[in-house]
C-alpha positions in Angstrom: 88.5 -100.2 -69.1 86.9 -97.7 -66.7 84.4 -100.2 -65.3 87.2 -102.9 -64.8 89.4 -100.2 -63.1 86.4 -99.2 -60.7 85.6 -102.8 -59.9 89.2 -103.5 -59.0 89.6 -100.4 -57.0 86.3 -101.2 -55.1 87.4 -104.6 -53.9 85.9 -106.9 -56.7 87.1 -110.5 -56.7 85.3 -111.6 -59.9 84.5 -109.7 -62.9 82.0 -111.1 -65.5 82.6 -109.9 -69.1 79.6 -110.8 -71.3 80.7 -108.8 -74.1 83.5 -108.8 -76.8 84.6 -108.4 -80.4 87.7 -108.8 -82.6 89.3 -105.5 -82.2 92.5 -105.6 -80.0 92.7 -102.8 -77.4 96.0 -102.4 -75.5 94.2 -100.1 -72.8 91.9 -103.2 -72.2 94.6 -105.7 -72.0 96.6 -103.4 -69.5 93.4 -103.1 -67.4 92.8 -106.9 -67.2 96.5 -107.5 -66.4 96.2 -104.9 -63.7 93.2 -106.7 -62.4 95.1 -110.0 -62.4 98.0 -108.4 -60.5 95.3 -107.4 -57.9 94.0 -111.0 -57.6 90.7 -110.4 -59.6 89.3 -113.3 -61.7 88.1 -112.2 -65.2 85.4 -114.5 -66.6 84.9 -113.7 -70.4 82.2 -114.8 -73.1 84.1 -116.7 -75.8 81.8 -115.2 -78.5 78.8 -116.2 -80.6 80.4 -116.2 -84.3 81.0 -120.0 -84.5 84.7 -118.8 -84.7 87.9 -120.6 -83.7 89.6 -118.2 -81.4 92.7 -120.0 -81.7 92.9 -118.7 -85.4 91.0 -115.4 -85.1 91.1 -113.9 -81.4 88.0 -112.7 -79.9 88.7 -110.1 -77.1 88.7 -109.9 -74.1 88.3 -113.6 -73.9 91.6 -114.3 -76.0 93.9 -112.1 -74.1 96.8 -114.1 -72.8 96.4 -113.0 -69.1 96.6 -115.4 -66.2 93.3 -114.3 -64.6 91.0 -115.0 -67.6 88.6 -117.8 -68.0 87.0 -117.9 -71.6 83.6 -119.6 -71.7 81.9 -121.3 -74.5 78.1 -122.1 -74.7 76.4 -125.4 -74.1 73.0 -126.9 -74.3 71.2 -129.1 -72.1 72.9 -132.3 -73.3 76.5 -130.6 -73.0 76.7 -130.1 -76.8 78.6 -127.0 -77.8 76.1 -124.9 -79.6 76.6 -124.2 -83.2 77.2 -120.5 -82.9 79.7 -120.5 -79.9 83.2 -119.7 -80.5 85.6 -122.4 -79.4 89.3 -122.9 -79.3 91.3 -126.1 -78.1 94.1 -123.5 -76.8 92.2 -120.4 -76.0 88.7 -121.3 -74.6 88.8 -122.8 -71.2 85.5 -124.4 -70.5 81.7 -124.7 -71.5 78.7 -123.6 -69.6 74.9 -123.5 -70.2 74.3 -120.9 -72.8 70.7 -121.4 -74.3 67.2 -121.2 -72.9 68.5 -119.0 -70.0 65.9 -116.8 -68.2 67.7 -113.5 -67.5 67.3 -109.9 -67.0 66.6 -107.8 -70.1 67.1 -104.2 -71.1 63.3 -103.3 -71.8 62.8 -101.8 -68.3 64.0 -102.3 -64.7 61.6 -105.2 -64.2 62.1 -106.9 -67.7 63.2 -110.5 -68.1 63.7 -112.7 -71.2 64.7 -116.2 -72.3 67.9 -115.6 -74.2 71.1 -117.4 -75.5 74.7 -116.7 -76.0 78.1 -117.0 -74.3 77.1 -114.0 -72.5 74.7 -116.3 -70.7 77.4 -119.0 -70.1 80.0 -116.7 -68.6 78.0 -115.8 -65.5 77.5 -119.5 -64.7 81.3 -119.6 -64.4 81.5 -116.3 -62.4 78.8 -117.7 -60.0 81.0 -120.7 -59.4 83.9 -118.5 -58.6 81.8 -116.4 -56.2 80.6 -119.6 -54.5 84.4 -120.7 -54.1 85.4 -117.1 -52.8 82.4 -117.3 -50.3 83.5 -120.6 -49.0 87.3 -119.7 -49.0 87.5 -116.0 -48.7 91.4 -116.1 -48.5 91.8 -118.3 -51.4 94.1 -116.9 -54.2 92.7 -116.0 -57.5 94.9 -118.7 -59.1 93.5 -121.3 -57.0 89.9 -120.4 -57.6 90.6 -120.3 -61.4 92.3 -123.7 -61.2 89.4 -125.3 -59.2 87.0 -124.1 -61.9 89.1 -125.7 -64.7 89.8 -128.9 -62.7 86.2 -129.1 -61.8 85.0 -129.1 -65.4 82.9 -132.3 -66.2 84.1 -134.0 -69.5 81.7 -133.5 -72.4 82.4 -135.1 -75.8 81.6 -132.1 -77.8 84.1 -130.0 -75.7 87.0 -132.4 -76.0 88.4 -130.8 -79.1 86.8 -127.2 -78.8 88.1 -126.2 -75.1 91.3 -126.5 -73.1 89.6 -128.5 -70.4 87.4 -130.5 -72.6 84.6 -130.1 -70.2 81.6 -128.2 -68.8 81.9 -126.1 -65.6 80.4 -128.0 -62.5 79.9 -126.0 -59.3 79.7 -129.0 -57.2 83.1 -130.4 -58.4 84.8 -127.1 -58.2 83.7 -126.5 -54.6 84.8 -130.0 -53.6 88.2 -129.6 -55.1 91.0 -128.9 -52.8 94.6 -127.6 -53.3 96.7 -130.7 -54.2 99.8 -129.5 -52.1 102.0 -129.4 -55.2 103.9 -126.1 -55.8 103.0 -124.8 -59.4 105.5 -122.5 -61.1 105.1 -120.5 -64.1 108.3 -119.3 -66.0 108.1 -116.6 -68.6 111.8 -116.3 -69.9 112.9 -113.1 -71.6 112.8 -112.9 -75.4 111.0 -116.3 -75.4 114.3 -118.1 -74.6 113.9 -121.8 -74.2 114.2 -123.2 -70.5 114.9 -126.8 -69.9 113.3 -128.5 -66.9 116.8 -129.3 -65.5 117.9 -125.6 -65.8 118.9 -123.5 -62.8 117.2 -120.0 -62.8 
C-alpha cells in the first residue's frame, strides 16, 4: 500500500504488481482505487495456482477496480500454462510467462530464466508504457482499452480470459479511439437501469 501510494504521489502512470495472494485487504483496495482516480493503470499478475479467479478471488488481480488489468501466463504457442490462474470474468488477457530471462534476487547483477504470471504482467505493463510514451495525454481508460482491444485471439484463452487473447504491443499501439462515447453507470444499491432510462 505504501509503495502504491508513493508511486501515485510521484507521478507514475503504470504500476506493475507481480505479486498476490488470496487474502482480502480493504487498505489495498482503497489504495488501488485511489490510483485509478489519479489515472494510474494497475497491471496485476493473475496468480500461479491453476485457480479459477471467478470462483476464488486472487488479490490484487481480482479487485473490481476500473484501472486493473489481470494477466494470465502463456507459452510460446499461446497456450495458457497449466499452473496459471484464469477467469472468464476476472482475468483480462494472457501474456508470455515461461522461459523469461529476468533479473533475480541473488545479487544486484543476478539474472535467471523463470516463469510465472509475475513474468507475464510486465509484458502488459511494457505495452502500457509504450502507449503512454506515444500518447502522453491519453487517459488511463483509453490505454487500458487499447491493451484489451489489441489482444490477439488464442484458442486456449477463449474460455479462460475476458478478451480471449494474448496481449500484443503492435495491435495496441495501432489502435485508435473509436470516437464513440462510452459510459459506465453504477446505480445505487444495485438498482436495475434500463437502456432507455433517463438519469
